[in-house]
C-alpha positions as CSV (number, residue, x, y, z in Angstrom):
1,M,16.8,-11.4,-73.2
2,A,17.8,-7.8,-72.2
3,K,17.6,-5.2,-74.9
4,T,20.2,-2.5,-75.2
5,H,19.9,1.0,-76.6
6,T,21.6,4.4,-76.4
7,R,20.2,7.7,-75.3
8,Y,21.6,11.1,-74.4
9,V,20.8,12.9,-71.2
10,C,21.4,16.6,-70.4
11,Q,23.5,16.9,-67.2
12,Q,22.0,20.2,-66.3
13,C,18.2,19.6,-66.6
14,G,17.8,15.9,-67.3
15,R,16.3,16.2,-70.8
16,V,16.5,12.9,-72.6
17,V,16.9,12.8,-76.4
18,A,17.5,9.9,-78.8
19,S,20.5,11.4,-80.7
20,Y,23.3,13.8,-79.7
21,M,22.6,17.5,-79.7
22,G,25.2,20.2,-79.1
23,K,22.7,22.5,-77.4
24,C,20.0,21.2,-75.0
25,P,16.5,22.2,-76.3
26,Q,15.2,22.6,-72.8
27,C,17.8,24.5,-70.8
28,S,19.9,25.8,-73.7
29,S,23.1,24.5,-72.2
30,F,26.0,23.7,-74.6
31,N,27.9,20.4,-74.6
32,S,25.8,19.0,-71.7
33,M,24.5,15.9,-73.5
34,V,26.2,12.7,-72.2
35,E,25.7,9.3,-73.8
36,E,24.1,6.5,-71.6
37,V,23.7,2.9,-72.5
38,I,20.3,1.5,-71.2
39,H,19.8,-2.3,-70.6
40,E,16.1,-3.0,-70.6
41,E,15.3,-6.1,-68.6
42,P,12.2,-8.2,-69.6
43,V,9.2,-7.5,-67.4
44,N,8.6,-10.2,-64.8
45,K,5.0,-10.4,-63.6
46,G,5.9,-12.3,-60.5
47,S,5.6,-10.8,-57.1
48,S,9.4,-11.1,-56.4
49,N,10.1,-8.1,-58.7
50,V,7.7,-5.7,-56.9
51,R,9.6,-2.7,-55.6
52,G,8.5,-1.0,-52.4
53,L,9.8,0.6,-49.3
54,S,9.4,-2.7,-47.3
55,G,9.0,-5.2,-50.0
56,R,5.2,-5.4,-49.6
57,S,2.8,-2.6,-48.8
58,V,-0.3,-2.9,-46.6
59,P,-3.0,-0.2,-46.5
60,R,-3.9,0.9,-43.0
61,P,-6.4,3.4,-41.5
62,I,-4.9,6.8,-40.9
63,D,-5.8,6.8,-37.2
64,E,-3.7,3.7,-36.7
65,V,-0.5,5.2,-38.2
66,G,1.9,6.3,-35.6
67,G,3.6,9.7,-35.7
68,D,4.1,11.6,-32.5
69,A,6.2,14.6,-31.6
70,E,8.8,12.2,-30.1
71,D,9.8,11.2,-33.6
72,R,12.0,14.3,-33.8
73,V,15.5,13.9,-32.5
74,H,17.0,16.9,-30.6
75,L,19.8,18.7,-32.4
76,P,22.2,20.6,-30.1
77,I,22.9,23.2,-32.8
78,G,20.0,25.6,-32.3
79,E,20.2,27.5,-35.6
80,F,20.3,24.2,-37.5
81,S,17.4,22.8,-35.5
82,R,15.3,25.9,-36.3
83,V,15.8,25.5,-40.0
84,L,14.8,21.8,-39.9
85,G,11.7,22.7,-38.0
86,G,12.6,21.7,-34.4
87,G,15.0,18.8,-34.8
88,I,15.8,15.8,-37.0
89,V,12.8,13.7,-38.1
90,L,13.4,9.9,-38.0
91,G,13.6,8.4,-41.5
92,S,13.9,11.8,-43.2
93,I,16.3,12.6,-46.0
94,V,17.8,16.1,-46.2
95,L,19.8,17.6,-49.1
96,I,22.3,20.4,-48.4
97,G,23.8,22.5,-51.2
98,G,26.1,25.5,-51.4
99,D,29.0,27.0,-53.3
100,P,32.5,25.4,-53.0
101,G,34.3,26.4,-49.8
102,I,31.2,27.8,-48.2
103,G,31.3,25.4,-45.2
104,K,28.9,22.5,-46.1
105,S,31.3,19.7,-44.9
106,T,32.3,21.7,-41.9
107,L,28.7,22.2,-40.8
108,M,27.9,18.5,-41.3
109,L,30.9,17.3,-39.4
110,Q,30.1,19.6,-36.5
111,M,26.5,18.2,-36.5
112,A,27.9,14.6,-36.7
113,M,30.2,15.2,-33.7
114,E,27.3,16.7,-31.7
115,M,24.9,13.9,-32.5
116,A,27.5,11.2,-31.9
117,N,27.3,12.0,-28.2
118,T,23.8,10.3,-28.1
119,Q,23.5,8.4,-31.4
120,R,25.5,6.3,-33.7
121,V,26.6,8.3,-36.8
122,L,28.2,7.0,-40.0
123,Y,30.0,9.7,-42.1
124,V,30.6,8.5,-45.7
125,S,33.0,10.7,-47.7
126,G,33.7,10.3,-51.4
127,E,36.1,13.2,-51.6
128,E,38.3,13.1,-48.4
129,S,40.1,10.3,-46.6
130,E,39.4,9.4,-43.0
131,R,42.7,11.0,-42.0
132,Q,41.7,14.4,-43.6
133,I,38.3,14.2,-41.9
134,K,39.9,13.6,-38.5
135,M,42.3,16.5,-39.0
136,R,39.3,18.8,-39.5
137,A,37.4,17.3,-36.6
138,V,40.4,17.9,-34.3
139,R,40.5,21.5,-35.4
140,L,36.8,21.9,-34.8
141,L,37.0,20.3,-31.4
142,S,37.2,22.4,-28.3
143,D,39.9,21.8,-25.7
144,K,37.7,20.2,-23.1
145,K,36.1,17.6,-25.4
146,E,37.2,14.3,-26.8
147,L,36.5,12.8,-30.2
148,P,33.2,10.9,-30.0
149,K,33.6,7.1,-30.4
150,N,30.1,6.8,-31.9
151,L,31.2,8.7,-35.0
152,L,32.3,6.3,-37.7
153,L,34.2,7.4,-40.8
154,V,34.6,5.7,-44.1
155,T,35.7,6.7,-47.6
156,E,33.6,4.9,-50.1
157,T,31.8,5.8,-53.4
158,N,30.1,2.5,-54.3
159,L,26.5,2.7,-53.0
160,E,26.2,-1.1,-52.7
161,V,29.1,-1.2,-50.3
162,I,27.7,1.8,-48.4
163,L,24.4,0.1,-47.9
164,N,26.2,-3.0,-46.6
165,H,28.0,-0.8,-44.1
166,V,24.6,0.6,-43.0
167,H,23.1,-2.9,-42.5
168,E,26.1,-4.1,-40.5
169,L,26.6,-1.0,-38.3
170,K,22.9,0.0,-38.0
171,P,23.6,3.8,-37.5
172,D,21.0,6.3,-36.4
173,L,22.3,9.0,-38.7
174,L,23.9,8.6,-42.2
175,I,25.8,11.5,-43.9
176,I,26.8,11.2,-47.6
177,D,29.5,13.7,-48.7
178,S,28.6,14.1,-51.6
179,I,25.8,12.6,-53.6
180,Q,27.6,13.4,-56.9
181,T,30.5,11.1,-56.0
182,V,28.3,8.0,-55.2
183,Y,27.5,5.5,-58.0
184,L,25.7,2.3,-58.6
185,S,27.7,-0.4,-60.4
186,A,24.6,-1.6,-62.2
187,L,24.5,1.6,-64.3
188,D,27.0,2.2,-67.1
189,S,27.1,6.0,-66.6
190,S,29.8,7.7,-64.5
191,A,29.3,9.1,-61.0
192,G,27.6,12.5,-60.9
193,S,25.5,11.9,-64.1
194,V,21.8,12.4,-64.1
195,S,20.9,8.7,-63.9
196,Q,23.4,8.0,-61.2
197,V,22.3,10.9,-59.0
198,R,18.7,10.0,-59.4
199,E,19.0,6.3,-58.8
200,C,21.4,6.7,-55.8
201,A,19.0,9.2,-54.2
202,S,16.1,6.9,-54.7
203,H,17.9,4.0,-53.0
204,L,18.9,6.2,-50.1
205,R,15.3,7.4,-49.8
206,E,14.0,3.8,-49.6
207,L,16.7,3.1,-47.0
208,A,15.5,6.1,-44.8
209,K,11.8,5.3,-45.1
210,S,12.2,1.5,-44.5
211,S,14.8,1.6,-41.7
212,G,14.1,4.9,-39.9
213,V,17.7,6.1,-40.5
214,S,18.0,9.8,-41.0
215,V,20.0,10.6,-44.1
216,F,21.8,13.8,-44.9
217,L,23.1,14.4,-48.5
218,I,25.6,17.1,-49.5
219,G,25.2,18.3,-53.0
220,H,27.3,20.2,-55.4
221,V,25.9,23.3,-57.1
222,T,26.2,24.6,-60.7
223,K,27.6,27.9,-61.8
224,E,24.0,29.3,-61.7
225,G,23.8,28.4,-57.9
226,A,21.3,25.5,-58.2
227,I,22.1,22.0,-56.9
228,A,23.8,20.0,-59.6
229,G,21.9,17.0,-61.1
230,P,18.3,16.5,-62.2
231,R,15.5,18.6,-60.7
232,V,13.9,15.4,-59.6
233,L,16.6,15.1,-56.9
234,E,14.9,18.0,-55.0
235,H,11.6,16.2,-55.3
236,I,12.9,12.9,-53.9
237,V,14.2,14.4,-50.6
238,D,12.1,15.7,-47.7
239,T,14.1,18.9,-47.1
240,V,16.3,21.1,-49.3
241,L,18.7,23.4,-47.5
242,Y,21.1,26.0,-49.1
243,L,24.2,27.3,-47.3
244,E,24.6,30.9,-48.6
245,G,26.9,33.8,-48.1
246,D,30.1,35.2,-49.5
247,R,32.9,32.9,-48.6
248,F,35.2,35.9,-48.1
249,Q,32.8,37.2,-45.4
250,A,32.2,35.8,-42.0
251,Y,28.4,35.2,-42.0
252,R,26.7,32.1,-43.5
253,L,23.0,31.7,-44.0
254,L,21.4,28.2,-43.9
255,R,18.2,28.7,-45.8
256,S,15.3,26.1,-46.2
257,V,13.7,26.2,-49.6
258,K,11.7,23.0,-49.1
259,N,10.7,21.3,-45.9
260,R,8.0,18.7,-45.4
261,F,8.3,18.9,-41.6
262,G,8.6,22.6,-41.0
263,A,8.4,26.1,-42.4
264,T,10.0,27.0,-45.7
265,A,12.2,30.0,-46.2
266,E,13.4,29.6,-42.6
267,V,17.0,30.9,-42.0
268,G,19.7,30.0,-39.6
269,V,22.7,32.4,-39.2
270,F,26.2,31.3,-38.5
271,E,29.6,33.0,-38.3
272,M,32.7,31.3,-39.8
273,R,35.5,31.3,-37.3
274,E,38.8,29.3,-36.8
275,G,36.9,26.7,-34.8
276,G,34.2,26.2,-37.4
277,L,30.7,27.6,-37.8
278,V,29.4,29.4,-34.7
279,E,25.7,30.1,-34.1
280,V,24.5,33.8,-34.3
281,T,21.5,33.8,-31.9
282,N,20.8,37.5,-32.5
283,P,21.5,38.2,-36.2
284,S,19.9,41.6,-36.1
285,E,22.4,42.9,-33.5
286,A,25.3,41.3,-35.5
287,F,24.3,42.9,-38.8
288,L,24.0,46.4,-37.1
289,A,27.1,46.2,-35.0
290,E,29.3,48.2,-37.3
291,R,26.6,50.7,-38.4
292,L,27.7,54.3,-38.7
293,V,24.9,56.3,-37.1
294,N,23.7,59.6,-38.8
295,A,25.4,58.7,-42.1
296,A,23.6,59.8,-45.2
297,G,22.3,56.9,-47.2
298,S,21.9,54.5,-44.4
299,T,18.5,53.1,-43.3
300,I,17.2,50.1,-41.3
301,A,14.8,47.6,-42.8
302,V,13.0,44.7,-41.0
303,T,12.8,41.7,-43.2
304,M,11.2,38.3,-42.5
305,E,13.3,35.2,-43.0
306,G,10.7,32.4,-42.5
307,T,9.2,33.1,-39.1
308,R,12.1,35.2,-37.9
309,P,12.3,39.0,-38.2
310,I,15.8,40.3,-38.9
311,L,17.0,44.0,-38.9
312,V,19.5,44.8,-41.6
313,E,21.2,48.0,-42.7
314,I,20.6,49.1,-46.3
315,Q,23.0,51.6,-47.8
316,G,22.3,53.8,-50.8
317,L,24.6,55.9,-52.8
318,T,24.0,58.3,-55.7
319,S,26.7,59.7,-57.9
320,P,26.7,61.8,-61.1
321,T,27.1,59.4,-64.0
322,Q,30.3,59.7,-66.1
323,F,28.7,57.9,-69.1
324,G,25.7,58.4,-71.3
325,N,23.4,56.0,-69.4
326,A,23.0,56.0,-65.6
327,R,23.8,52.7,-63.9
328,R,21.8,50.9,-61.3
329,T,23.9,48.5,-59.2
330,P,22.2,46.4,-56.5
331,N,23.9,44.1,-54.0
332,G,21.5,42.0,-51.9
333,I,18.3,43.1,-53.7
334,D,16.7,42.3,-57.0
335,F,17.9,44.4,-59.9
336,N,14.3,44.9,-61.3
337,R,13.1,46.0,-57.9
338,L,15.8,48.7,-57.8
339,L,14.7,49.9,-61.3
340,L,11.1,50.1,-60.0
341,I,11.9,52.1,-56.9
342,S,14.2,54.4,-58.9
343,A,11.4,55.1,-61.4
344,V,8.9,55.8,-58.6
345,L,11.3,58.2,-56.9
346,T,11.8,60.0,-60.2
347,R,8.2,60.2,-61.2
348,R,6.3,60.6,-57.9
349,V,8.8,62.3,-55.6
350,G,10.7,64.4,-58.1
351,L,14.2,63.2,-57.6
352,K,16.4,63.7,-60.7
353,L,18.0,60.3,-60.9
354,S,18.2,60.1,-64.7
355,E,21.8,61.5,-64.5
356,Q,22.8,59.7,-61.3
357,D,24.4,56.3,-60.8
358,V,22.5,54.5,-58.0
359,F,24.1,51.9,-55.8
360,V,22.3,49.9,-53.1
361,N,24.0,47.5,-50.7
362,V,22.6,45.2,-48.0
363,V,25.2,44.9,-45.3
364,G,26.2,41.5,-44.1
365,G,25.8,39.6,-47.4
366,I,22.1,38.8,-46.8
367,Q,19.8,38.6,-49.8
368,I,16.4,40.4,-49.5
369,D,13.6,39.1,-51.7
370,E,10.5,40.5,-50.0
371,P,9.0,43.9,-51.0
372,A,8.7,45.1,-47.3
373,A,12.2,46.6,-47.7
374,D,11.1,49.0,-50.5
375,L,10.6,51.9,-48.2
376,A,14.0,51.5,-46.6
377,I,15.7,51.3,-50.0
378,A,13.9,54.4,-51.3
379,A,14.8,56.3,-48.1
380,A,18.5,55.3,-48.5
381,I,18.6,56.5,-52.1
382,T,16.8,59.8,-51.2
383,S,19.1,60.4,-48.2
384,S,22.2,60.0,-50.3
385,W,20.8,62.2,-53.1
386,K,19.8,65.0,-50.6
387,D,22.9,64.3,-48.4
388,I,20.6,64.3,-45.3
389,P,20.8,61.4,-42.8
390,V,17.7,59.4,-42.0
391,R,16.6,59.4,-38.4
392,A,18.9,57.1,-36.5
393,E,16.3,55.7,-34.2
394,A,13.8,54.8,-36.9
395,V,13.0,51.7,-38.9
396,L,11.2,51.8,-42.2
397,I,8.8,49.1,-43.3
398,G,6.5,49.1,-46.3
399,E,6.0,48.1,-49.9
400,I,5.9,50.8,-52.6
401,G,3.3,50.8,-55.4
402,L,3.7,52.4,-58.8
403,A,1.4,55.3,-57.8
404,G,3.7,56.2,-54.9
405,E,1.4,54.6,-52.3
406,L,2.6,52.4,-49.5
407,R,1.1,49.0,-48.8
408,M,1.1,47.0,-45.6
409,P,3.4,43.9,-45.5
410,G,2.7,40.8,-43.5
411,Q,3.6,40.0,-39.9
412,M,3.9,43.7,-39.0
413,V,3.6,43.1,-35.2
414,A,6.5,40.7,-35.2
415,R,8.7,43.1,-37.1
416,L,7.9,46.0,-34.7
417,R,8.6,43.8,-31.6
418,E,12.0,42.9,-33.0
419,A,12.8,46.6,-33.7
420,Q,11.7,47.6,-30.2
421,K,13.8,44.8,-28.6
422,L,16.9,46.3,-30.3
423,G,16.2,49.8,-29.0
424,F,14.6,51.6,-31.9
425,K,12.2,54.3,-30.8
426,T,10.3,55.0,-34.1
427,A,8.8,53.0,-36.9
428,I,7.5,54.5,-40.2
429,V,4.9,52.1,-41.6
430,P,1.9,52.3,-44.0
431,K,-1.4,53.3,-42.6
432,A,-3.4,50.3,-41.6
433,I,-6.8,50.0,-43.4
434,R,-8.0,46.9,-41.5
435,Q,-7.8,46.7,-37.7
436,G,-5.7,43.7,-36.7
437,E,-3.5,42.8,-33.7
438,P,-2.5,46.0,-31.8
439,Y,1.0,47.4,-32.2
440,P,3.4,46.9,-29.3
441,K,3.7,49.7,-26.9
442,G,7.0,51.5,-26.3
443,I,7.7,52.4,-29.9
444,E,6.3,55.4,-31.7
445,I,4.4,54.4,-34.8
446,I,4.2,56.9,-37.7
447,E,1.6,55.9,-40.2
448,V,1.7,57.3,-43.7
449,R,-0.2,56.7,-46.9
450,S,2.4,57.8,-49.6
451,L,6.1,57.5,-50.2
452,D,6.4,61.3,-50.2
453,Q,5.0,61.5,-46.6
454,A,7.2,58.7,-45.5
455,L,10.4,60.4,-46.7
456,N,9.4,63.7,-45.1
457,A,8.9,61.8,-41.8
458,A,12.2,60.0,-42.1
459,L,14.3,63.1,-42.9
460,K,12.3,65.5,-40.9
461,K,14.4,65.9,-37.8
462,S,17.6,65.9,-39.8
463,E,16.8,68.8,-42.1
464,K,18.1,72.2,-41.0
């Protein structure tokens, strides 16, 4: 006979407790505990209750397991294909998250329409009707194309019914929009709860691994920007993608934070237009298109997004503070990194920033996390403080240490090649201690050891 008991589960982190608590002891969220009723079935030692991807597992030698390059399916959207690692892997399950209105459903519908030209695609929506999805598809469709007949639409939230549709239609690609709206009737909790999200994702994973159907899940995000639901959801899937960017700006960044079949931290760049998301094949040129040359406080940094070097404009502004404490306001870089660079400029270079408000902005809405942009940030702040423009044809690459020294970042040759391709004539970089791959020809390399030397070289031709 089945036993029943009650437990409480935090909807933010998945912490399970026996009694209700107003504040979660793990993630400190208030009023996030939700009651769940658990029905424990008696253990059946028979083989019929064994759970596996195909019902019965058989160990095989590794050299007999198939897995060739042909297992990837070509994806016509080049930026999307880059982030996935070169195409869609058969039997993979991909989770895509992002803020509301950022373009997740638009991107997935565009991908479904492209893939439906060669494959059978089932698009399951728990938030929109088939009519609404078709209206968006017509808007995204170009004049010369017709709606693909292999794209099947259904509005359904019951996972058992969805799995029956999959077995009947046998699609090559399954899209769930979104995983928080899907539920299993065997569970007493509501859709979107921790247990429902975890169990639904586990069933879809078994479907993908056993049948070879590629599954894409769209996930909601919390107010902190993380995908809603238990953290185990990101461990269940093969790939986790985030669609980032300010929804009031044109550019969107599709970033890979987990990928079992490709590089992590890879980025695809899109531009939101009336006809949907359009690929930006040369994001560096797009980010620098509106740059004001010879403006004080403007520098060019070369940041690596996965395996791709991207040139971005970094703007710095210093202004006398009107309050007792000077402010440090970053947009696109880490706040603590800005405090560190400001302290080094004050202590090692002699800039009097204690009575200056410092603002730093990365143009285009991109977020820079790597320290290779430290030198460009420091040069932008110094240029604004001295009111002297940085050399317009120069890029600045380097990590700043607390002693004022410059350290060499990784993949320097790839960064310099990208800068040279966009027409930059000079690069100010840390002095190489070890001899590695030779620098590309056609761009002047200025090697410096300290931050003070780098700033003198960056502002040298502009001073009068």
